[in-house]
GUGUMI-394471 format. One record per residue (C-alpha): residue in three letters; y, z, x; residue number from 1. Coordinates in pm, whole numbers, padded with zeros to 5 digits. Each point is the difference from the previous one (the first is absolute). Layout:
BEGIN
@aa:ALA&c2:Y&c3:Z&c1:X&i:NUM .
...
This chain:
BEGIN
@aa:MET&c2:-01449&c3:00567&c1:-00998&i:1 .
@aa:VAL&c2:00344&c3:00056&c1:00153&i:2 .
@aa:GLY&c2:00066&c3:-00376&c1:00037&i:3 .
@aa:ARG&c2:-00054&c3:-00054&c1:-00370&i:4 .
@aa:SER&c2:00198&c3:00298&c1:-00126&i:5 .
@aa:PHE&c2:00286&c3:-00212&c1:-00134&i:6 .
@aa:GLU&c2:-00232&c3:-00217&c1:-00207&i:7 .
@aa:ILE&c2:-00187&c3:00305&c1:-00133&i:8 .
@aa:PHE&c2:00325&c3:00179&c1:-00088&i:9 .
@aa:VAL&c2:00135&c3:-00300&c1:-00192&i:10 .
@aa:THR&c2:-00331&c3:-00043&c1:-00185&i:11 .
@aa:VAL&c2:-00002&c3:00367&c1:-00108&i:12 .
@aa:VAL&c2:00364&c3:-00018&c1:-00116&i:13 .
@aa:ILE&c2:-00064&c3:-00316&c1:-00201&i:14 .
@aa:ALA&c2:-00319&c3:00142&c1:-00154&i:15 .
@aa:ALA&c2:00177&c3:00324&c1:-00098&i:16 .
@aa:SER&c2:00296&c3:-00191&c1:-00142&i:17 .
@aa:LEU&c2:-00221&c3:-00231&c1:-00202&i:18 .
@aa:GLY&c2:-00204&c3:00294&c1:-00128&i:19 .
@aa:TYR&c2:00313&c3:00186&c1:-00106&i:20 .
@aa:GLY&c2:00141&c3:-00314&c1:-00159&i:21 .
@aa:TYR&c2:-00318&c3:-00065&c1:-00197&i:22 .
@aa:VAL&c2:-00022&c3:00357&c1:-00131&i:23 .
@aa:SER&c2:00364&c3:00034&c1:-00099&i:24 .
@aa:TRP&c2:00097&c3:-00362&c1:-00073&i:25 .
@aa:SER&c2:00069&c3:00043&c1:-00371&i:26 .
@aa:SER&c2:00210&c3:00315&c1:00042&i:27 .
@aa:ALA&c2:00171&c3:-00099&c1:00328&i:28 .
@aa:PRO&c2:00371&c3:-00075&c1:00005&i:29 .
@aa:HIS&c2:00119&c3:-00357&c1:00043&i:30 .
@aa:VAL&c2:00092&c3:00071&c1:00365&i:31 .
@aa:ILE&c2:-00367&c3:00062&c1:00082&i:32 .
@aa:HIS&c2:-00095&c3:-00333&c1:-00157&i:33 .
@aa:LEU&c2:00263&c3:-00180&c1:00210&i:34 .
@aa:THR&c2:-00111&c3:00182&c1:00313&i:35 .
@aa:PHE&c2:-00356&c3:-00119&c1:-00050&i:36 .
@aa:LEU&c2:00110&c3:-00347&c1:-00096&i:37 .
@aa:TYR&c2:00207&c3:-00050&c1:00316&i:38 .
@aa:GLY&c2:-00120&c3:00267&c1:00241&i:39 .
@aa:VAL&c2:-00375&c3:-00057&c1:00008&i:40 .
@aa:PRO&c2:00021&c3:-00373&c1:00087&i:41 .
@aa:VAL&c2:00253&c3:00074&c1:00277&i:42 .
@aa:VAL&c2:-00225&c3:00266&c1:00152&i:43 .
@aa:LEU&c2:-00304&c3:-00228&c1:-00027&i:44 .
@aa:VAL&c2:00177&c3:-00291&c1:00169&i:45 .
@aa:PHE&c2:00141&c3:00229&c1:00272&i:46 .
@aa:THR&c2:-00346&c3:00142&c1:00066&i:47 .
@aa:ALA&c2:-00162&c3:-00344&c1:00004&i:48 .
@aa:VAL&c2:00253&c3:-00126&c1:00254&i:49 .
@aa:ARG&c2:-00047&c3:00307&c1:00222&i:50 .
@aa:VAL&c2:-00378&c3:-00029&c1:-00014&i:51 .
@aa:ALA&c2:00013&c3:-00374&c1:00076&i:52 .
@aa:LEU&c2:00228&c3:00057&c1:00299&i:53 .
@aa:TYR&c2:-00210&c3:00291&c1:00125&i:54 .
@aa:ARG&c2:-00322&c3:-00194&c1:-00030&i:55 .
@aa:THR&c2:00132&c3:-00315&c1:00167&i:56 .
@aa:ARG&c2:00163&c3:00128&c1:00321&i:57 .
@aa:HIS&c2:-00213&c3:00020&c1:00311&i:58 .
@aa:LEU&c2:00096&c3:00111&c1:00350&i:59 .
@aa:ILE&c2:-00235&c3:-00135&c1:00264&i:60 .
@aa:LEU&c2:00034&c3:00134&c1:00354&i:61 .
@aa:THR&c2:-00172&c3:-00189&c1:00280&i:62 .
@aa:SER&c2:00019&c3:00055&c1:00375&i:63 .
@aa:ASP&c2:00299&c3:-00233&c1:00033&i:64 .
@aa:ARG&c2:00143&c3:-00054&c1:-00353&i:65 .
@aa:LEU&c2:00109&c3:00175&c1:-00318&i:66 .
@aa:LEU&c2:-00065&c3:-00212&c1:-00308&i:67 .
@aa:VAL&c2:00167&c3:00083&c1:-00330&i:68 .
@aa:ARG&c2:-00152&c3:-00184&c1:-00295&i:69 .
@aa:SER&c2:00141&c3:00044&c1:-00347&i:70 .
@aa:GLY&c2:00029&c3:-00167&c1:-00336&i:71 .
@aa:PHE&c2:-00199&c3:-00041&c1:-00315&i:72 .
@aa:ILE&c2:00125&c3:-00329&c1:-00137&i:73 .
@aa:ARG&c2:00209&c3:-00108&c1:00298&i:74 .
@aa:ARG&c2:-00174&c3:00084&c1:00328&i:75 .
@aa:SER&c2:00195&c3:00070&c1:00317&i:76 .
@aa:MET&c2:-00102&c3:00102&c1:00349&i:77 .
@aa:THR&c2:00205&c3:00138&c1:00287&i:78 .
@aa:ASP&c2:-00155&c3:-00028&c1:00344&i:79 .
@aa:LEU&c2:00158&c3:00233&c1:00257&i:80 .
@aa:GLN&c2:-00097&c3:00007&c1:00366&i:81 .
@aa:LEU&c2:-00033&c3:00357&c1:00125&i:82 .
@aa:SER&c2:00194&c3:-00098&c1:00312&i:83 .
@aa:ARG&c2:00309&c3:-00056&c1:-00221&i:84 .
@aa:LEU&c2:-00026&c3:00333&c1:-00185&i:85 .
@aa:THR&c2:00211&c3:00283&c1:00139&i:86 .
@aa:THR&c2:-00016&c3:00299&c1:-00236&i:87 .
@aa:VAL&c2:-00167&c3:00109&c1:-00321&i:88 .
@aa:SER&c2:00153&c3:00262&c1:-00228&i:89 .
@aa:THR&c2:-00101&c3:00147&c1:-00334&i:90 .
@aa:HIS&c2:00192&c3:00128&c1:-00299&i:91 .
@aa:GLN&c2:-00147&c3:00204&c1:-00285&i:92 .
@aa:ARG&c2:00180&c3:00160&c1:-00292&i:93 .
@aa:LEU&c2:-00157&c3:00308&c1:-00156&i:94 .
@aa:CYS&c2:-00166&c3:-00193&c1:-00283&i:95 .
@aa:GLU&c2:-00141&c3:-00248&c1:00254&i:96 .
@aa:ARG&c2:-00143&c3:00282&c1:00212&i:97 .
@aa:VAL&c2:-00174&c3:00136&c1:-00308&i:98 .
@aa:ILE&c2:-00176&c3:-00331&c1:-00069&i:99 .
@aa:GLY&c2:-00056&c3:-00085&c1:00367&i:100 .
@aa:LYS&c2:00223&c3:-00307&c1:00025&i:101 .
@aa:GLY&c2:00317&c3:-00085&c1:00186&i:102 .
@aa:THR&c2:00212&c3:-00260&c1:00171&i:103 .
@aa:LEU&c2:-00057&c3:-00144&c1:00347&i:104 .
@aa:GLU&c2:00277&c3:-00156&c1:00207&i:105 .
@aa:VAL&c2:-00117&c3:-00216&c1:00287&i:106 .
@aa:ALA&c2:00272&c3:-00094&c1:00250&i:107 .
@aa:VAL&c2:-00041&c3:-00341&c1:00161&i:108 .
@aa:ALA&c2:00159&c3:-00092&c1:00333&i:109 .
@aa:ASN&c2:00302&c3:-00234&c1:-00029&i:110 .
@aa:GLU&c2:00021&c3:00058&c1:-00378&i:111 .
@aa:SER&c2:00286&c3:00197&c1:-00151&i:112 .
@aa:ASP&c2:-00187&c3:00121&c1:-00310&i:113 .
@aa:PRO&c2:-00340&c3:00170&c1:00006&i:114 .
@aa:ILE&c2:-00286&c3:-00118&c1:-00217&i:115 .
@aa:VAL&c2:-00028&c3:00242&c1:-00293&i:116 .
@aa:LEU&c2:-00339&c3:00055&c1:-00165&i:117 .
@aa:GLU&c2:00011&c3:00211&c1:-00315&i:118 .
@aa:ASP&c2:-00282&c3:00183&c1:-00181&i:119 .
@aa:VAL&c2:-00220&c3:00027&c1:00308&i:120 .
@aa:THR&c2:-00295&c3:00234&c1:-00050&i:121 .
@aa:ARG&c2:-00016&c3:00271&c1:00268&i:122 .
@aa:PRO&c2:00309&c3:-00126&c1:00186&i:123 .
@aa:LEU&c2:-00015&c3:00259&c1:00280&i:124 .
@aa:GLN&c2:-00352&c3:-00101&c1:00099&i:125 .
@aa:VAL&c2:00091&c3:-00370&c1:-00023&i:126 .
@aa:ALA&c2:00312&c3:00055&c1:00213&i:127 .
@aa:ARG&c2:-00201&c3:00190&c1:00262&i:128 .
@aa:ALA&c2:-00260&c3:-00278&c1:00013&i:129 .
@aa:ILE&c2:00268&c3:-00268&c1:00043&i:130 .
@aa:SER&c2:00181&c3:00206&c1:00266&i:131 .
@aa:ALA&c2:-00327&c3:00057&c1:00186&i:132 .
@aa:ALA&c2:-00072&c3:-00374&c1:-00009&i:133 .
@aa:ILE&c2:00350&c3:-00076&c1:00131&i:134 .
@aa:ASP&c2:-00038&c3:00257&c1:00279&i:135 .
@aa:SER&c2:-00350&c3:-00116&c1:00099&i:136 .
@aa:ARG&c2:00112&c3:-00356&c1:00079&i:137 .
@aa:PRO&c2:-00005&c3:-00082&c1:00370&i:138 .
@aa:GLY&c2:00344&c3:00066&c1:00151&i:139 .
@aa:ALA&c2:00131&c3:00161&c1:-00319&i:140 .
@aa:SER&c2:00262&c3:00270&c1:-00004&i:141 .
@aa:SER&c2:-00004&c3:00283&c1:-00250&i:142 .
@aa:SER&c2:00078&c3:-00092&c1:-00363&i:143 .
@aa:THR&c2:00141&c3:00343&c1:-00075&i:144 .
@aa:ALA&c2:00373&c3:-00007&c1:-00062&i:145 .
@aa:VAL&c2:00220&c3:00241&c1:00196&i:146 .
@aa:GLN&c2:00191&c3:00235&c1:-00229&i:147 .
@aa:THR&c2:00373&c3:-00049&c1:00027&i:148 .
@aa:ARG&c2:00100&c3:00239&c1:-00278&i:149 .
@aa:PRO&c2:00177&c3:00331&c1:00064&i:150 .
@aa:ILE&c2:-00344&c3:00148&c1:00069&i:151 .
@aa:ALA&c2:00013&c3:-00165&c1:00345&i:152 .
@aa:GLY&c2:00295&c3:00223&c1:00097&i:153 .
@aa:GLU&c2:-00194&c3:00310&c1:-00098&i:154 .
@aa:LEU&c2:-00298&c3:-00113&c1:00206&i:155 .
@aa:ILE&c2:00220&c3:-00064&c1:00304&i:156 .
@aa:ALA&c2:00141&c3:00353&c1:-00037&i:157 .
@aa:LYS&c2:-00355&c3:00140&c1:-00006&i:158 .
@aa:LEU&c2:-00087&c3:-00207&c1:00307&i:159 .
@aa:ARG&c2:00311&c3:00136&c1:00177&i:160 .
@aa:SER&c2:-00114&c3:00354&c1:-00086&i:161 .
@aa:LEU&c2:-00347&c3:-00069&c1:00143&i:162 .
@aa:HIS&c2:00157&c3:-00153&c1:00311&i:163 .
@aa:GLU&c2:00227&c3:00302&c1:00056&i:164 .
@aa:ARG&c2:-00301&c3:00234&c1:-00027&i:165 .
@aa:GLY&c2:-00189&c3:-00211&c1:00253&i:166 .
@aa:ALA&c2:-00274&c3:-00110&c1:-00242&i:167 .
@aa:ILE&c2:00065&c3:-00367&c1:00077&i:168 .
@aa:THR&c2:00123&c3:-00174&c1:00315&i:169 .
@aa:ASP&c2:00323&c3:-00193&c1:00047&i:170 .
@aa:ALA&c2:-00185&c3:-00331&c1:-00017&i:171 .
@aa:GLU&c2:-00182&c3:00096&c1:-00320&i:172 .
@aa:PHE&c2:00324&c3:00112&c1:-00161&i:173 .
@aa:GLU&c2:00180&c3:-00323&c1:00092&i:174 .
@aa:GLU&c2:-00292&c3:-00217&c1:-00116&i:175 .
@aa:ARG&c2:-00046&c3:00173&c1:-00336&i:176 .
@aa:SER&c2:00369&c3:00032&c1:-00077&i:177 .
@aa:HIS&c2:00049&c3:-00369&c1:00082&i:178 .
@aa:GLU&c2:-00277&c3:-00089&c1:-00250&i:179 .
@aa:LEU&c2:00174&c3:00199&c1:-00275&i:180 .
@aa:ARG&c2:00349&c3:-00143&c1:00045&i:181 .
@aa:PRO&c2:00104&c3:-00276&c1:-00243&i:182 .
@aa:ARG&c2:00013&c3:-00347&c1:00148&i:183 .
């Protein structure tokens, strides 16, 4: 139900607009007539394109590859080896969180730009599955990115506080603070 919220919302808005237009067509101002004349086809085309894109993108995760297949008229496929993938991140605006969709960014080794996949259903679960597959490869390092934002400084300060109280050893403090420092 959540994955189809956008399509249901647009259908309800169109049905309500058409019902209102039918009931008040003869007494409606000219602006309403123009709105229906130009607005309804635009909304219908926009919805049809979104539905076609949503229905024609498939992410296939195997033990050694991530396949991205997309296209309705023109088919395309991206074949990514998990050994080349480094990190996976998600982005969701408020409206995307409501409908359960979002954007995935998959960073590829030796590539400057990540691969961006938009309108992914349940992006957090998909990102976790891809990260788990990357991490489960033999000889793989963690796919989780180290935070280099100002938050790292706050965490180092907390580590220093724990170290001064004796809650962690010198070696633990050095190891953890080294992990948090930007590279």
